[in-house]
N, C-alpha and C positions, 0 to 999 in steps of 0.2 A: 504493500500500500504506500509506503513512504516514497518509493521511486517515482510514483506518479504525481506527487505533490507539486514539483516545479512546473510541470506542464499545466496543471490546473491553475496555478497562480498566474502563469503567463496568459492563459486563455481568459482568465477573469480580468486581467489588466487590459487585454485587447478589447473586451466587451465594454469596459468603463470608458476607454478612450473613444471608441466608436460612438457610444451613447452621448458622451460629452460633445463630440463634433456635431452630432445630430441635433442636440439641444441648442447649440450655438446657432446652427443654420436655421432652425425653426424660429428662434427668437428674432433673428434678423428679418425673416419674412414677416413675422407678426408685427415688428416695429414699422416696417415699410408700409404695412396695410393699416396701421393705426390711424383712425380719423382724427381730425383736429378737434380738440375739446372746445365746446362753446363756453361762453361766459356763464358762470353759475353763481348762485348766492351762497354765502357761507353761514354756518350756524352762529347764532348769537353766543358770545363767549360766556355769558352769565348762566346759561342753561345747558344741561346735559343733552346729548343728541341720541337719536335712534336713526341710524343709516340703514336703509333697506334697498337691496338691489334684486330685482326680479329678472332672472335669466330664463327666457321663455323660448321653448322650441317652437319654431314657426314652420316646421316641416308638414308634410301632408297629414291630414286627419286631426290636426291640433286646433282647428277652427273653433269647435265648441268650448274648449278650455280657454282660449283667448277671449271669446265673447263673455265667458263667465267672469274673467278678470276685469273686463270693462264694466260689467254690472255690479261687481262686488268690491271694487277697490275702495269705495267710500265707506263701506262697512268696516274695512280694515283700518282706514284712517280714524274712524270713530272709536275703534278699540284702543288705538294708541293715545287718543285724546283723553282716555280715562287714567292714563299713567300719572303717578306722582313720584318725584317732582315732575312737573310738566316738561316734556322734552321738546326739542326742535326735531321735527320729523323731516327727513330728507329721503326721497325716493329716486332711484336710478333704474333704468331699463336697458336690457341687453337682449336682442333677438338673435337666435342662432338656429342652426339646423341645415346649413349648406356646407358642411365640412369646414375647411379653413378658407373658403372662397369669399364669403360676404357675411356681414353682421349688421345689426341695427342697434346702434348705441346712443343712449341719452344719459348724460351725466347726472349724478346726484344733485338734487335741488330741493329747497323747501317751498318753491312756487308750485303748489299743488294743481293749479289750473294748467300750468305748463306741462306737468306730469301727465295729466289726463289727456291733454291735446296730443302728446306724444304717444300715449298708450292707444289712442284711437287709430293710429297708423298701423298698428300690428294686425296681422291677418295670417291665415293659412297661405303660405307662399308656394306650397307644393314642393318644398325643398326635400332633400334627403341627406343622409350622412350626418348624424347628430353627434358631434364631437363634444361630449359632456365634459370630459377632463379639460379640454382646451378652453371651453367657455368659463369654467371655474378659474383657470389661469388668467384669462383676460379680465374677468370681473374683479379678481383680486388685484391685479397689477395695473389696470388701466383706468379704473374708476377713481374719482376724486374723493376718497374716503376722508372723514374727519380725522384730524391728528389726535394722538393721545389715546388714552383708555378710559375716558370719562363718560362712556356711553356704550351703546350696543351697536355692533356692526354685523349685519347678517346678509347672506345671499340665499335666495330661494331659487334653486335650479329645477326647472319643470320640464319633463319630457315623457315620451311614451315608448321608447325603444331601450335596448340594453345600453347602459352607460359606458360599456367597454368598447368604444369605437375611437378611431383616430390614431395619431402617432403615439408610440409608446412613451416618448419623452414628455408627452403632455397627458399621459394617462391619469385618471383621477387619483390613483394610488400615490402619484407624485404631487399633483396640484392641490388636492384637498388638505393634506397636512401642511402645505405651504400657506394656505389660507388661514388656518388656525394659528400658525406661528405669527401671523400678522394680526392676531386678535379678531379674525373674521370667521364667524360660524357659517357653516354651509348646511342648509336644510335641503333634503332631497324629496321632491314631490313626483311620484310615479303615477301617471294617469293612463297607463295602457292596460292590457289584458293581464290580470293578476295570475292567470294560469301560465303565463309566459315564463317558464322556469329559468331561462337564461338572463332575464332582465331584472326581476325583483331583487335577487341577491346583490347585484351591482349597486343598485340605488341604496340599499341598506348599508353597504360598506362605505359609501360616500359620507353618509351621516355619522357613522361611527368614527371615521378618520378625521372629521372636522368638527366634532362635538356638537353636531346639529341634531335635528329630528328627521326621522324617516316617515313619510306620509304616503298613503295610497288613496287616491281619489278616483271618482268615476271618470271614464273617458269623455263624458259629456261636460265635465267640470262640476257636476253634482249640485248646481245652484238650487237653493230652496228660496223661492220668492213668494212673499205673502203681501198683497196690497192691503192697506188698512184704511179705516174711515178718517184717519188723521193725516194721511198723505197730502190731501188737497190743501189743508191749512198750512202744513209745513212748506209746501211749494209756494204758497202765497207769501209767506214770511220770507222765503228765500229771495223772492223778487223785491220785497220791501227793503231787506237788508242791503241789496245792491245799490239802492238809492242813497245810502249813507256814505258811499265811497267818494272821495274827493281826489280826482286824478290830477297828477302833477308831473312835470318833467317830460322827457322824450318818450316814456313808456305809457303815458296817461291814456291815450286813445286805444292803443293796443291792449293794455291791461283790462280796460272796461269791456272792450269787444270780445276779448278772450274769455272773460268771466261769463258773459252772456252766452257765448258759443258753447262753453262746457256745460252750462245749465241745459241747453238744448240737446247736447250729446248724451247726457245722463238719461234724459227722458227718452231719447231715441233708442238707446240700447236696452233699457230695462224698465221703461214705463214710469208710472208714478212712484213705484217703490224705490227705484234707483235714484230718481230725482229727490225723493224725500231723504234718503241716506246722505246725499250730497248736501241738502239743506241743513241737515244736522251738523255736518262738518263745519259749516260757516259760523257756528257758535263756539268753536274751539280756538285756542291760541295757535294751534298747528296750521290753521288756515290763515296765512299771513301774506298780505300784499304790499309790504312796505316799499317795494321797488317802484310802485306807481300810485299808492294811496296815502294821502297825508295823515289820515287817522291812524293807520298802522305805523307809518313812519314816525309820527310824533311820539309814539310810545317807546321808541328805541333809546337806549341810554346815550348814544352819541348824536342824537338829532339836534340840529342847530338851525334855528330860523334864519339866521343871518346868511346861511348858505343857499337859501331858496330864492332864486331870482324871480322878479316880477313876471317875466315872460314864461316862466315855468308853471305859473299858477293858472287855474281856470279863470275865464273872463270875469266871473262875478266876484273874484277875490282881488283882482289887480288894483282896484282903486280903494281898497280897504286900508286902514291904518294897521300898524303892527298889532295893536291891542284887539282890533276888530277881527283880524285874521285868526288870532289865537282863540277868540270867543267863538268864531264860526266853527273851527275844528272841534272845540270842546262840545259845542251843541250837537254836531254830528256824532261825536264819540258817545255822548249820552243816548242819542237816538238808537245807535247801533247796540249799545249794551242792553237797552230795554227790549229790543227785538230778539237779541240773542238769548236773553233770559226766557222769553216765551218759547223760542225754538227748543231750548234745553228741556223745559218742562213738558212740552208736547212730545219731544223725542223719547223721553223716559216713558211716557204713557204708551207710545208706539212700540217700544221694545217689549214692554209688558204684554201688550196685545199679541204681538208676534209669538212670544214664548207660550202664551196660553193656547193660541191657535195651533201651534206645532204639536203640542201635547194632545189637543183634541183630535187632530188629524193623523196622529201617529207618525209624524214626520221627524226625520233626523238629519242633522248636518254632518254626520260621521264621515261621509264620502265627498263632502263639498270642499272646494278650494278655499273659500274664505274662512270657513269654520276651523279648518286645520291650521291655516296661517295665524288666525287670531289666537288660537290656543297656544301655539308654539311661541308667539311673541310674548304672551303673558309669562310663560315658563322661563324663557331665556332672559327677558328683561328683569325678572325677579333676581336673577343671579348677579345683575349689575346694580342692584339697589333700588329698583323701581317697584312700586306697589300699584294695584289697580282697584279702582272703585267698582263696586258690584253693579 
């Protein structure tokens, strides 16, 4: 046996060198294909963060799951809104499923209207070759994660084929441990055929390697949608709260129009129920439009009226004195707070109604995308010092 040892050592060294060269070459290709990062907002320094990246397989047959994400992302936002201390929520999106040829990337941002606009571009692309290990690598290394360890950083990788595809140097056995070394948990959501023996073990292993959760959901996304008698009132309040926004600066017109567009998108993809969930989110601190709204901007610790130019203000404020401008913003702030209080009260009643109806109808969210994500966020955020309201 001893006489064979040198040959084995040499063979092992050859494998290591070859693998290293392959990794280097793949990294150069990945860097060459990396898209230019757009300007993104940064979390406020005084609050902890929850950074969430959804890496979604856009290959064939994933359409129903993608549509479920569009319907239920506001329910996920509303779950995070119950966290104490109140975090800055930032969401990033990464579409994959065409091998290493193309991806759809949107950086982490706390502009939730922008997140929803970007999510609406996702669809079943009819792609193939789901390189799960590679997308974990890209999400870990290319996203604009918050610095430090004062919050929660998580990836939800979603797919419906075996996760063991793609180049070995970017296999999930390599990239998932690398994520957790960067304090990024990886949650594995398998939404294919649970009888597919080659697939489910690979997704379980991803979660184990990156201290995340393994979840099996229905291939349809498993959405459970219940419309309630309270939806109409919530959606009316959503329109009212929009009127309390004071657009300023170069993003004023865009911000207001995008807000209205995402209201319409929510109703289009999920009816009154999704629109009501979005309305609920507007009562939370996570729904923040400080980049274009003076009410939200004025609450920031570094806000300075002297830096606001006359031409950046809406027409009705330009001829006001400094005192009048502050009074006007305070008035809109009070109006918004009153509407948000009503939204919160009605949303709580709506949640209770849905819970009761689900029990009556014998419905379960066990295989639903959003229920699994919400449950895992509660569990994983608790390890970072967050608690959640009932």
